[in-house]
A tleap script that builds the chain and sets N, CA, C and O, in Angstrom:
source leaprc.protein.ff14SB
mol = sequence {
  NMET PRO TYR LEU ARG ARG THR ARG GLU ARG
  LEU ALA GLU THR PHE GLY VAL GLU ALA GLU
  ALA LEU ALA LEU ALA GLY THR PRO ALA ALA
  GLU ILE VAL ARG TRP ALA THR ASP ARG ASN
  ALA ASP LEU VAL CYS LEU THR THR HIE GLY
  ARG THR GLY LEU ALA ARG ALA PHE LEU GLY
  SER VAL ALA GLU GLN VAL LEU ARG THR ALA
  PRO CYS ALA VAL MET VAL ARG ARG ILE VAL
  GLY VAL GLY VAL PRO GLU THR VAL GLY HIE
  PRO ALA CLYS
}
set mol.1.N position { 8.294 -6.595 -7.755 }
set mol.1.CA position { 9.285 -6.901 -6.741 }
set mol.1.C position { 10.595 -6.140 -6.961 }
set mol.1.O position { 11.192 -5.686 -5.985 }
set mol.2.N position { 11.061 -5.983 -8.196 }
set mol.2.CA position { 12.305 -5.219 -8.368 }
set mol.2.C position { 12.198 -3.801 -7.801 }
set mol.2.O position { 13.134 -3.317 -7.164 }
set mol.3.N position { 11.061 -3.136 -8.029 }
set mol.3.CA position { 10.859 -1.787 -7.485 }
set mol.3.C position { 10.898 -1.823 -5.959 }
set mol.3.O position { 11.538 -0.977 -5.335 }
set mol.4.N position { 10.218 -2.795 -5.359 }
set mol.4.CA position { 10.190 -2.894 -3.901 }
set mol.4.C position { 11.579 -3.169 -3.331 }
set mol.4.O position { 11.951 -2.613 -2.298 }
set mol.5.N position { 12.334 -4.017 -3.997 }
set mol.5.CA position { 13.697 -4.312 -3.534 }
set mol.5.C position { 14.577 -3.062 -3.586 }
set mol.5.O position { 15.341 -2.795 -2.658 }
set mol.6.N position { 14.466 -2.299 -4.679 }
set mol.6.CA position { 15.244 -1.058 -4.790 }
set mol.6.C position { 14.846 -0.064 -3.703 }
set mol.6.O position { 15.698 0.610 -3.124 }
set mol.7.N position { 13.553 0.020 -3.434 }
set mol.7.CA position { 13.073 0.927 -2.388 }
set mol.7.C position { 13.600 0.490 -1.029 }
set mol.7.O position { 14.046 1.323 -0.240 }
set mol.8.N position { 13.554 -0.798 -0.752 }
set mol.8.CA position { 14.075 -1.334 0.510 }
set mol.8.C position { 15.556 -1.000 0.663 }
set mol.8.O position { 15.993 -0.568 1.730 }
set mol.9.N position { 16.324 -1.202 -0.401 }
set mol.9.CA position { 17.763 -0.901 -0.348 }
set mol.9.C position { 18.020 0.580 -0.125 }
set mol.9.O position { 18.910 0.957 0.638 }
set mol.10.N position { 17.230 1.426 -0.801 }
set mol.10.CA position { 17.392 2.875 -0.644 }
set mol.10.C position { 17.064 3.305 0.787 }
set mol.10.O position { 17.756 4.157 1.344 }
set mol.11.N position { 16.028 2.732 1.387 }
set mol.11.CA position { 15.680 3.049 2.772 }
set mol.11.C position { 16.809 2.670 3.724 }
set mol.11.O position { 17.132 3.421 4.645 }
set mol.12.N position { 17.406 1.503 3.496 }
set mol.12.CA position { 18.501 1.044 4.351 }
set mol.12.C position { 19.733 1.931 4.208 }
set mol.12.O position { 20.331 2.345 5.201 }
set mol.13.N position { 20.107 2.222 2.953 }
set mol.13.CA position { 21.316 3.014 2.705 }
set mol.13.C position { 21.169 4.464 3.141 }
set mol.13.O position { 22.093 5.039 3.717 }
set mol.14.N position { 20.021 5.052 2.871 }
set mol.14.CA position { 19.824 6.472 3.125 }
set mol.14.C position { 19.431 6.768 4.566 }
set mol.14.O position { 19.919 7.729 5.161 }
set mol.15.N position { 18.555 5.948 5.125 }
set mol.15.CA position { 17.995 6.259 6.440 }
set mol.15.C position { 18.297 5.215 7.513 }
set mol.15.O position { 17.948 5.416 8.676 }
set mol.16.N position { 18.932 4.114 7.149 }
set mol.16.CA position { 19.191 3.060 8.117 }
set mol.16.C position { 17.930 2.340 8.558 }
set mol.16.O position { 17.883 1.776 9.651 }
set mol.17.N position { 16.903 2.357 7.710 }
set mol.17.CA position { 15.621 1.738 8.030 }
set mol.17.C position { 15.601 0.314 7.519 }
set mol.17.O position { 15.915 0.055 6.357 }
set mol.18.N position { 15.228 -0.613 8.397 }
set mol.18.CA position { 15.070 -2.002 7.993 }
set mol.18.C position { 13.675 -2.178 7.431 }
set mol.18.O position { 12.693 -1.855 8.100 }
set mol.19.N position { 13.572 -2.683 6.218 }
set mol.19.CA position { 12.280 -2.911 5.597 }
set mol.19.C position { 12.292 -4.270 4.924 }
set mol.19.O position { 13.350 -4.834 4.645 }
set mol.20.N position { 11.108 -4.781 4.670 }
set mol.20.CA position { 10.974 -6.067 4.002 }
set mol.20.C position { 10.159 -5.867 2.740 }
set mol.20.O position { 9.116 -5.213 2.771 }
set mol.21.N position { 10.618 -6.417 1.641 }
set mol.21.CA position { 9.886 -6.350 0.375 }
set mol.21.C position { 9.290 -7.720 0.106 }
set mol.21.O position { 10.014 -8.713 0.036 }
set mol.22.N position { 7.976 -7.778 -0.045 }
set mol.22.CA position { 7.339 -9.048 -0.331 }
set mol.22.C position { 6.032 -8.823 -1.062 }
set mol.22.O position { 5.473 -7.726 -1.037 }
set mol.23.N position { 5.555 -9.857 -1.705 }
set mol.23.CA position { 4.269 -9.831 -2.388 }
set mol.23.C position { 3.363 -10.846 -1.700 }
set mol.23.O position { 3.762 -11.983 -1.448 }
set mol.24.N position { 2.154 -10.426 -1.404 }
set mol.24.CA position { 1.188 -11.291 -0.738 }
set mol.24.C position { 0.050 -11.600 -1.700 }
set mol.24.O position { -0.291 -10.779 -2.551 }
set mol.25.N position { -0.535 -12.784 -1.564 }
set mol.25.CA position { -1.669 -13.172 -2.403 }
set mol.25.C position { -2.941 -13.110 -1.567 }
set mol.25.O position { -2.972 -13.588 -0.433 }
set mol.26.N position { -3.980 -12.525 -2.127 }
set mol.26.CA position { -5.256 -12.432 -1.424 }
set mol.26.C position { -5.816 -11.032 -1.496 }
set mol.26.O position { -5.375 -10.217 -2.307 }
set mol.27.N position { -6.787 -10.752 -0.651 }
set mol.27.CA position { -7.385 -9.422 -0.577 }
set mol.27.C position { -6.357 -8.476 0.029 }
set mol.27.O position { -5.893 -8.715 1.144 }
set mol.28.N position { -5.987 -7.405 -0.677 }
set mol.28.CA position { -4.861 -6.570 -0.245 }
set mol.28.C position { -4.914 -6.094 1.208 }
set mol.28.O position { -3.972 -6.335 1.963 }
set mol.29.N position { -5.983 -5.431 1.609 }
set mol.29.CA position { -6.031 -4.889 2.972 }
set mol.29.C position { -5.969 -6.006 4.012 }
set mol.29.O position { -5.234 -5.897 4.994 }
set mol.30.N position { -6.721 -7.060 3.806 }
set mol.30.CA position { -6.740 -8.166 4.767 }
set mol.30.C position { -5.373 -8.822 4.888 }
set mol.30.O position { -4.949 -9.171 5.990 }
set mol.31.N position { -4.679 -8.994 3.767 }
set mol.31.CA position { -3.354 -9.621 3.804 }
set mol.31.C position { -2.319 -8.721 4.472 }
set mol.31.O position { -1.459 -9.210 5.204 }
set mol.32.N position { -2.392 -7.421 4.229 }
set mol.32.CA position { -1.460 -6.492 4.885 }
set mol.32.C position { -1.669 -6.528 6.394 }
set mol.32.O position { -0.701 -6.588 7.152 }
set mol.33.N position { -2.917 -6.493 6.831 }
set mol.33.CA position { -3.225 -6.523 8.269 }
set mol.33.C position { -2.825 -7.860 8.875 }
set mol.33.O position { -2.278 -7.902 9.977 }
set mol.34.N position { -3.095 -8.965 8.158 }
set mol.34.CA position { -2.702 -10.288 8.664 }
set mol.34.C position { -1.197 -10.363 8.842 }
set mol.34.O position { -0.707 -10.838 9.866 }
set mol.35.N position { -0.460 -9.890 7.833 }
set mol.35.CA position { 1.002 -9.919 7.886 }
set mol.35.C position { 1.503 -9.091 9.073 }
set mol.35.O position { 2.370 -9.544 9.820 }
set mol.36.N position { 0.966 -7.891 9.247 }
set mol.36.CA position { 1.385 -7.020 10.352 }
set mol.36.C position { 1.075 -7.652 11.700 }
set mol.36.O position { 1.871 -7.556 12.634 }
set mol.37.N position { -0.075 -8.295 11.801 }
set mol.37.CA position { -0.473 -8.955 13.048 }
set mol.37.C position { 0.438 -10.133 13.357 }
set mol.37.O position { 0.914 -10.274 14.484 }
set mol.38.N position { 0.685 -10.984 12.355 }
set mol.38.CA position { 1.523 -12.175 12.543 }
set mol.38.C position { 2.939 -11.826 12.994 }
set mol.38.O position { 3.567 -12.600 13.717 }
set mol.39.N position { 3.438 -10.681 12.578 }
set mol.39.CA position { 4.827 -10.305 12.881 }
set mol.39.C position { 4.951 -9.240 13.958 }
set mol.39.O position { 6.041 -8.721 14.201 }
set mol.40.N position { 3.840 -8.915 14.604 }
set mol.40.CA position { 3.856 -7.858 15.628 }
set mol.40.C position { 4.544 -6.601 15.103 }
set mol.40.O position { 5.399 -6.023 15.773 }
set mol.41.N position { 4.164 -6.187 13.904 }
set mol.41.CA position { 4.779 -5.020 13.268 }
set mol.41.C position { 4.537 -3.770 14.098 }
set mol.41.O position { 3.494 -3.619 14.735 }
set mol.42.N position { 5.515 -2.880 14.079 }
set mol.42.CA position { 5.395 -1.592 14.763 }
set mol.42.C position { 4.772 -0.549 13.848 }
set mol.42.O position { 4.110 0.379 14.311 }
set mol.43.N position { 4.989 -0.709 12.542 }
set mol.43.CA position { 4.557 0.294 11.586 }
set mol.43.C position { 4.324 -0.340 10.223 }
set mol.43.O position { 5.102 -1.184 9.780 }
set mol.44.N position { 3.259 0.068 9.571 }
set mol.44.CA position { 2.991 -0.300 8.181 }
set mol.44.C position { 3.013 0.995 7.385 }
set mol.44.O position { 2.317 1.952 7.726 }
set mol.45.N position { 3.813 1.024 6.324 }
set mol.45.CA position { 3.881 2.185 5.439 }
set mol.45.C position { 3.314 1.787 4.086 }
set mol.45.O position { 3.668 0.738 3.548 }
set mol.46.N position { 2.444 2.610 3.539 }
set mol.46.CA position { 1.905 2.319 2.225 }
set mol.46.C position { 1.568 3.615 1.505 }
set mol.46.O position { 1.500 4.688 2.104 }
set mol.47.N position { 1.361 3.483 0.221 }
set mol.47.CA position { 0.993 4.637 -0.587 }
set mol.47.C position { -0.454 4.505 -1.019 }
set mol.47.O position { -1.037 3.422 -0.981 }
set mol.48.N position { -1.023 5.630 -1.431 }
set mol.48.CA position { -2.396 5.642 -1.910 }
set mol.48.C position { -2.476 6.533 -3.134 }
set mol.48.O position { -1.698 7.475 -3.289 }
set mol.49.N position { -3.421 6.224 -3.993 }
set mol.49.CA position { -3.664 7.070 -5.161 }
set mol.49.C position { -4.473 8.296 -4.770 }
set mol.49.O position { -4.484 9.288 -5.499 }
set mol.50.N position { -5.152 8.241 -3.623 }
set mol.50.CA position { -5.961 9.366 -3.180 }
set mol.50.C position { -7.208 9.558 -4.020 }
set mol.50.O position { -7.654 10.688 -4.217 }
set mol.51.N position { -7.777 8.468 -4.517 }
set mol.51.CA position { -8.979 8.572 -5.341 }
set mol.51.C position { -10.162 9.047 -4.506 }
set mol.51.O position { -10.238 8.798 -3.303 }
set mol.52.N position { -11.070 9.727 -5.166 }
set mol.52.CA position { -12.284 10.191 -4.503 }
set mol.52.C position { -13.468 9.902 -5.409 }
set mol.52.O position { -13.293 9.463 -6.546 }
set mol.53.N position { -14.656 10.144 -4.919 }
set mol.53.CA position { -15.863 10.028 -5.733 }
set mol.53.C position { -16.119 8.630 -6.249 }
set mol.53.O position { -15.957 7.648 -5.525 }
set mol.54.N position { -16.526 8.547 -7.528 }
set mol.54.CA position { -16.907 7.265 -8.117 }
set mol.54.C position { -15.752 6.277 -8.201 }
set mol.54.O position { -15.942 5.079 -7.994 }
set mol.55.N position { -14.555 6.775 -8.504 }
set mol.55.CA position { -13.412 5.860 -8.584 }
set mol.55.C position { -13.202 5.160 -7.250 }
set mol.55.O position { -12.940 3.958 -7.210 }
set mol.56.N position { -13.315 5.907 -6.161 }
set mol.56.CA position { -13.134 5.305 -4.843 }
set mol.56.C position { -14.282 4.354 -4.522 }
set mol.56.O position { -14.067 3.298 -3.927 }
set mol.57.N position { -15.489 4.720 -4.910 }
set mol.57.CA position { -16.645 3.863 -4.647 }
set mol.57.C position { -16.508 2.516 -5.354 }
set mol.57.O position { -16.848 1.479 -4.785 }
set mol.58.N position { -16.009 2.527 -6.597 }
set mol.58.CA position { -15.854 1.286 -7.355 }
set mol.58.C position { -14.621 0.497 -6.936 }
set mol.58.O position { -14.665 -0.731 -6.863 }
set mol.59.N position { -13.531 1.188 -6.664 }
set mol.59.CA position { -12.275 0.501 -6.376 }
set mol.59.C position { -12.030 0.288 -4.887 }
set mol.59.O position { -11.229 -0.570 -4.518 }
set mol.60.N position { -12.692 1.040 -4.034 }
set mol.60.CA position { -12.461 0.936 -2.609 }
set mol.60.C position { -11.142 1.583 -2.243 }
set mol.60.O position { -10.452 2.134 -3.101 }
set mol.61.N position { -10.799 1.517 -0.993 }
set mol.61.CA position { -9.553 2.109 -0.546 }
set mol.61.C position { -8.822 1.134 0.365 }
set mol.61.O position { -9.203 0.932 1.518 }
set mol.62.N position { -7.779 0.539 -0.166 }
set mol.62.CA position { -6.961 -0.371 0.641 }
set mol.62.C position { -6.382 0.388 1.816 }
set mol.62.O position { -6.388 -0.111 2.941 }
set mol.63.N position { -5.876 1.597 1.566 }
set mol.63.CA position { -5.272 2.388 2.641 }
set mol.63.C position { -6.270 2.621 3.773 }
set mol.63.O position { -5.924 2.477 4.946 }
set mol.64.N position { -7.495 2.977 3.429 }
set mol.64.CA position { -8.501 3.232 4.468 }
set mol.64.C position { -8.795 1.968 5.268 }
set mol.64.O position { -8.904 2.022 6.493 }
set mol.65.N position { -8.925 0.838 4.591 }
set mol.65.CA position { -9.193 -0.423 5.298 }
set mol.65.C position { -8.046 -0.788 6.222 }
set mol.65.O position { -8.271 -1.244 7.343 }
set mol.66.N position { -6.814 -0.590 5.760 }
set mol.66.CA position { -5.653 -0.885 6.604 }
set mol.66.C position { -5.629 0.061 7.801 }
set mol.66.O position { -5.395 -0.371 8.929 }
set mol.67.N position { -5.870 1.351 7.560 }
set mol.67.CA position { -5.899 2.322 8.659 }
set mol.67.C position { -6.904 1.932 9.734 }
set mol.67.O position { -6.634 2.076 10.926 }
set mol.68.N position { -8.053 1.443 9.313 }
set mol.68.CA position { -9.122 1.107 10.266 }
set mol.68.C position { -8.873 -0.192 11.026 }
set mol.68.O position { -9.392 -0.358 12.129 }
set mol.69.N position { -8.093 -1.119 10.466 }
set mol.69.CA position { -8.006 -2.452 11.077 }
set mol.69.C position { -6.601 -2.889 11.492 }
set mol.69.O position { -6.455 -3.939 12.118 }
set mol.70.N position { -5.584 -2.129 11.169 }
set mol.70.CA position { -4.215 -2.555 11.484 }
set mol.70.C position { -3.973 -2.560 12.998 }
set mol.70.O position { -4.517 -1.729 13.725 }
set mol.71.N position { -3.156 -3.501 13.457 }
set mol.71.CA position { -2.854 -3.612 14.881 }
set mol.71.C position { -1.718 -2.675 15.314 }
set mol.71.O position { -1.274 -2.727 16.460 }
set mol.72.N position { -1.257 -1.831 14.410 }
set mol.72.CA position { -0.111 -0.968 14.703 }
set mol.72.C position { -0.295 0.374 13.997 }
set mol.72.O position { -1.316 0.614 13.353 }
set mol.73.N position { 0.680 1.223 14.124 }
set mol.73.CA position { 0.649 2.516 13.442 }
set mol.73.C position { 0.714 2.304 11.931 }
set mol.73.O position { 1.328 1.352 11.448 }
set mol.74.N position { 0.076 3.201 11.202 }
set mol.74.CA position { 0.061 3.137 9.740 }
set mol.74.C position { 0.434 4.516 9.202 }
set mol.74.O position { -0.145 5.527 9.598 }
set mol.75.N position { 1.401 4.540 8.304 }
set mol.75.CA position { 1.787 5.775 7.648 }
set mol.75.C position { 1.379 5.667 6.185 }
set mol.75.O position { 1.767 4.725 5.494 }
set mol.76.N position { 0.594 6.636 5.714 }
set mol.76.CA position { 0.096 6.622 4.344 }
set mol.76.C position { 0.624 7.853 3.625 }
set mol.76.O position { 0.555 8.967 4.143 }
set mol.77.N position { 1.148 7.641 2.437 }
set mol.77.CA position { 1.644 8.747 1.614 }
set mol.77.C position { 0.929 8.698 0.277 }
set mol.77.O position { 0.853 7.650 -0.365 }
set mol.78.N position { 0.404 9.846 -0.136 }
set mol.78.CA position { -0.287 9.917 -1.418 }
set mol.78.C position { 0.745 9.946 -2.539 }
set mol.78.O position { 1.746 10.658 -2.451 }
set mol.79.N position { 0.499 9.172 -3.592 }
set mol.79.CA position { 1.365 9.158 -4.764 }
set mol.79.C position { 1.144 10.459 -5.520 }
set mol.79.O position { 0.012 10.829 -5.830 }
set mol.80.N position { 2.232 11.139 -5.808 }
set mol.80.CA position { 2.154 12.408 -6.530 }
set mol.80.C position { 2.947 12.282 -7.812 }
set mol.80.O position { 4.051 11.737 -7.810 }
set mol.81.N position { 2.394 12.783 -8.912 }
set mol.81.CA position { 3.119 12.796 -10.172 }
set mol.81.C position { 3.139 11.485 -10.926 }
set mol.81.O position { 3.941 11.313 -11.843 }
set mol.82.N position { 2.274 10.558 -10.557 }
set mol.82.CA position { 2.198 9.279 -11.255 }
set mol.82.C position { 0.946 9.301 -12.106 }
set mol.82.O position { -0.130 9.656 -11.624 }
set mol.83.N position { 1.077 8.923 -13.368 }
set mol.83.CA position { -0.083 8.907 -14.256 }
set mol.83.C position { -1.069 7.841 -13.840 }
set mol.83.O position { -0.797 6.649 -13.988 }
set mol.84.N position { -2.212 8.255 -13.319 }
set mol.84.CA position { -3.245 7.326 -12.885 }
set mol.84.C position { -4.479 7.578 -13.739 }
set mol.84.O position { -4.941 8.715 -13.822 }
set mol.85.N position { -5.017 6.556 -14.367 }
set mol.85.CA position { -6.211 6.746 -15.191 }
set mol.85.C position { -7.354 7.317 -14.363 }
set mol.85.O position { -7.539 6.932 -13.209 }
set mol.86.N position { -8.108 8.217 -14.936 }
set mol.86.CA position { -9.213 8.845 -14.235 }
set mol.86.C position { -10.510 8.044 -14.358 }
set mol.86.O position { -11.470 8.303 -13.632 }
set mol.87.N position { -10.542 7.079 -15.268 }
set mol.87.CA position { -11.771 6.320 -15.473 }
set mol.87.C position { -11.672 4.957 -14.816 }
set mol.87.O position { -10.583 4.428 -14.593 }
set mol.88.N position { -12.816 4.411 -14.516 }
set mol.88.CA position { -12.895 3.091 -13.909 }
set mol.88.C position { -13.583 2.174 -14.893 }
set mol.88.O position { -14.591 2.557 -15.487 }
set mol.89.N position { -13.072 0.984 -15.077 }
set mol.89.CA position { -13.715 0.029 -15.973 }
set mol.89.C position { -12.698 -0.834 -16.664 }
set mol.89.O position { -11.501 -0.763 -16.384 }
set mol.90.N position { -13.178 -1.640 -17.560 }
set mol.90.CA position { -12.320 -2.548 -18.306 }
set mol.90.C position { -12.062 -1.989 -19.697 }
set mol.90.O position { -12.937 -1.358 -20.289 }
set mol.91.N position { -10.870 -2.218 -20.214 }
set mol.91.CA position { -10.608 -1.763 -21.576 }
set mol.91.C position { -11.477 -2.518 -22.572 }
set mol.91.O position { -11.839 -3.676 -22.362 }
set mol.92.N position { -11.796 -1.841 -23.646 }
set mol.92.CA position { -12.613 -2.481 -24.693 }
set mol.92.C position { -11.843 -3.640 -25.311 }
set mol.92.O position { -10.625 -3.566 -25.479 }
set mol.93.N position { -12.542 -4.691 -25.642 }
set mol.93.CA position { -11.893 -5.853 -26.254 }
set mol.93.C position { -11.963 -5.773 -27.750 }
set mol.93.O position { -11.469 -6.664 -28.440 }
savepdb mol mol.pdb
quit
């Protein structure tokens, strides 16, 4: 939430964009679409890791599910320069 709040403030100060920072509980894509539907949102903005191949098959794509089912426009930006593990699975215990 602190990161989201800072991002919201930066959007307002820099671009005059009104945004809301919140955390939802449940299946990510379904909750994002439900929230957008309930509020008659004009736009949903989200980021994606841009995974492909096996990682995408195991983890799925929240961005793709939102793109396919959202009641409004969706803007997706790929995360660049963030260390994302290349393997899928649980750490050894």
